[in-house]
C-alpha positions as a Markdown table, in Angstrom:
| # | Residue | x | y | z |
|---|---|---|---|---|
| 1 | Met | 9.2 | -13.1 | 15.3 |
| 2 | Val | 8.7 | -10.8 | 18.3 |
| 3 | Leu | 6.8 | -7.7 | 17.6 |
| 4 | Lys | 6.5 | -4.1 | 19.1 |
| 5 | Ala | 5.0 | -0.6 | 18.8 |
| 6 | Gly | 7.6 | 1.2 | 16.7 |
| 7 | Asp | 8.8 | -1.5 | 14.5 |
| 8 | Val | 9.1 | -0.3 | 11.2 |
| 9 | Phe | 8.8 | -2.1 | 7.9 |
| 10 | Thr | 9.2 | -1.0 | 4.1 |
| 11 | Trp | 8.7 | -2.4 | 0.6 |
| 12 | Thr | 9.6 | -0.6 | -2.6 |
| 13 | Arg | 8.4 | -1.3 | -6.0 |
| 14 | Thr | 8.2 | 0.3 | -9.6 |
| 15 | Phe | 4.8 | 0.2 | -11.6 |
| 16 | Thr | 4.8 | -0.7 | -15.1 |
| 17 | Asp | 2.2 | 0.0 | -18.0 |
| 18 | Glu | 1.2 | -3.5 | -18.2 |
| 19 | Glu | 0.3 | -3.8 | -14.6 |
| 20 | Ile | -1.7 | -1.1 | -14.7 |
| 21 | Leu | -3.6 | -2.4 | -17.7 |
| 22 | Gln | -3.6 | -5.8 | -16.0 |
| 23 | Phe | -5.4 | -4.5 | -13.2 |
| 24 | Ala | -7.7 | -2.3 | -15.2 |
| 25 | Glu | -8.5 | -5.8 | -16.8 |
| 26 | Leu | -8.8 | -7.7 | -13.6 |
| 27 | Thr | -11.3 | -4.9 | -11.7 |
| 28 | Gly | -13.3 | -3.7 | -14.5 |
| 29 | Asp | -12.0 | -0.1 | -13.5 |
| 30 | Lys | -11.1 | 1.5 | -16.9 |
| 31 | Gly | -11.8 | 4.8 | -16.3 |
| 32 | Glu | -10.1 | 7.2 | -19.0 |
| 33 | His | -7.7 | 8.6 | -16.4 |
| 34 | His | -6.2 | 5.3 | -16.2 |
| 35 | Met | -6.4 | 4.2 | -19.8 |
| 36 | Ser | -5.2 | 7.2 | -21.6 |
| 37 | Arg | -1.6 | 8.6 | -21.3 |
| 38 | Asp | -0.6 | 11.7 | -19.8 |
| 39 | Glu | 1.6 | 14.6 | -21.5 |
| 40 | His | 4.5 | 12.6 | -20.5 |
| 41 | Gly | 3.4 | 9.4 | -22.0 |
| 42 | Arg | 2.6 | 7.9 | -18.6 |
| 43 | Leu | -0.6 | 6.0 | -17.3 |
| 44 | Met | -2.0 | 7.2 | -13.8 |
| 45 | Val | -1.8 | 4.0 | -11.3 |
| 46 | His | -5.0 | 3.0 | -9.6 |
| 47 | Gly | -5.3 | 4.1 | -6.1 |
| 48 | Leu | -5.9 | 0.6 | -5.1 |
| 49 | Leu | -3.0 | -1.0 | -6.8 |
| 50 | Thr | -0.8 | 1.7 | -5.2 |
| 51 | Ser | -2.0 | 0.7 | -1.6 |
| 52 | Ser | -1.6 | -2.9 | -2.5 |
| 53 | Ile | 2.1 | -2.5 | -1.8 |
| 54 | Ala | 1.0 | -2.7 | 1.9 |
| 55 | Thr | -0.4 | -6.0 | 1.3 |
| 56 | Lys | 3.4 | -7.7 | 0.7 |
| 57 | Ile | 4.3 | -6.6 | 3.9 |
| 58 | Gly | 1.2 | -7.7 | 5.8 |
| 59 | Gly | 1.8 | -11.1 | 3.9 |
| 60 | Asp | 5.0 | -11.3 | 5.5 |
| 61 | Leu | 3.7 | -10.6 | 8.9 |
| 62 | Asn | 0.6 | -13.0 | 8.3 |
| 63 | Tyr | -1.3 | -9.7 | 9.3 |
| 64 | Ile | -5.1 | -10.1 | 8.8 |
| 65 | Ala | -6.5 | -6.7 | 8.1 |
| 66 | Arg | -9.9 | -5.8 | 9.7 |
| 67 | Asn | -9.9 | -2.5 | 8.7 |
| 68 | Met | -7.7 | -0.1 | 6.3 |
| 69 | Asn | -8.3 | 3.7 | 5.6 |
| 70 | Phe | -6.1 | 5.4 | 3.0 |
| 71 | Glu | -5.8 | 8.9 | 1.8 |
| 72 | Tyr | -4.7 | 9.6 | -1.9 |
| 73 | Val | -2.4 | 12.7 | -1.7 |
| 74 | Arg | -1.1 | 12.6 | -5.0 |
| 75 | Pro | -1.3 | 10.6 | -8.4 |
| 76 | Val | 1.0 | 8.0 | -9.2 |
| 77 | Phe | 2.1 | 7.3 | -12.5 |
| 78 | Ser | 3.8 | 4.1 | -14.5 |
| 79 | Gly | 7.7 | 4.5 | -14.1 |
| 80 | Asp | 7.2 | 5.7 | -10.5 |
| 81 | Thr | 9.0 | 4.0 | -7.9 |
| 82 | Ile | 6.8 | 3.8 | -4.6 |
| 83 | Thr | 8.1 | 2.9 | -1.0 |
| 84 | Cys | 5.7 | 1.8 | 1.4 |
| 85 | Glu | 6.6 | 2.3 | 5.0 |
| 86 | Ile | 4.6 | 0.9 | 7.9 |
| 87 | Thr | 4.7 | 1.2 | 11.6 |
| 88 | Ile | 3.3 | -0.6 | 14.3 |
| 89 | Thr | 1.7 | 2.0 | 16.4 |
| 90 | Asp | -0.1 | -0.4 | 18.9 |
| 91 | Ile | 0.3 | -4.0 | 19.8 |
| 92 | Glu | -1.8 | -6.1 | 22.3 |
| 93 | Gln | -1.3 | -9.7 | 23.2 |
| 94 | Arg | -4.9 | -11.7 | 23.2 |
| 95 | Asp | -5.4 | -15.2 | 24.2 |
| 96 | Thr | -4.8 | -16.6 | 20.8 |
| 97 | Tyr | -3.9 | -13.5 | 18.7 |
| 98 | Lys | -1.9 | -10.1 | 18.9 |
| 99 | Lys | -4.2 | -7.2 | 18.0 |
| 100 | Leu | -2.2 | -4.6 | 15.9 |
| 101 | Ser | -2.6 | -0.9 | 14.8 |
| 102 | Met | -0.3 | 0.6 | 12.2 |
| 103 | Lys | 0.1 | 3.6 | 10.1 |
| 104 | Ser | 1.5 | 4.0 | 6.5 |
| 105 | Ile | 3.2 | 6.3 | 4.3 |
| 106 | Phe | 4.0 | 5.9 | 0.6 |
| 107 | Arg | 6.5 | 8.1 | -0.8 |
| 108 | Asn | 7.6 | 8.5 | -4.7 |
| 109 | Gln | 10.9 | 8.4 | -5.9 |
| 110 | Asp | 11.1 | 11.9 | -5.4 |
| 111 | Gly | 10.4 | 11.3 | -1.6 |
| 112 | Lys | 6.9 | 13.0 | -1.9 |
| 113 | Glu | 4.1 | 11.4 | -0.1 |
| 114 | Val | 1.7 | 9.9 | -2.4 |
| 115 | Leu | -0.6 | 8.2 | 0.1 |
| 116 | Thr | -1.1 | 7.8 | 3.8 |
| 117 | Gly | -3.0 | 5.3 | 5.8 |
| 118 | Thr | -4.0 | 3.4 | 9.0 |
| 119 | Ser | -5.1 | -0.3 | 9.5 |
| 120 | His | -6.1 | -2.4 | 12.3 |
| 121 | Gly | -5.9 | -6.1 | 12.4 |
| 122 | Ile | -4.6 | -9.3 | 14.0 |
| 123 | Ile | -1.7 | -11.8 | 13.9 |
| 124 | Lys | -2.7 | -15.2 | 15.0 |
| 125 | Asp | -0.3 | -16.9 | 17.5 |
């Protein structure tokens, strides 16, 4: 695959109660704000679980992240459908790999930003 600055990749998924509870069990993060339902009967998704949507795209590209920075703009709840859009902002060919910079925007089903981020890493040739 030939990659260039400006290329955009997206992935969409809906979070379930079961996934939130499994993530809490796996990580040990059982903060009350994740384990108790809100007034609408929803659980709050862990921020790192939300940001993990980007790893699907990274895996498809065989991208090895060296640094990731996220800003959590608004909460995500069970039943929310989140779309992650990743844009390559810079790419440099090195001897045996490509060095990439990327930005990401995560939006909910209403089109509202829930998370933004940047990442720097490599793809081996």
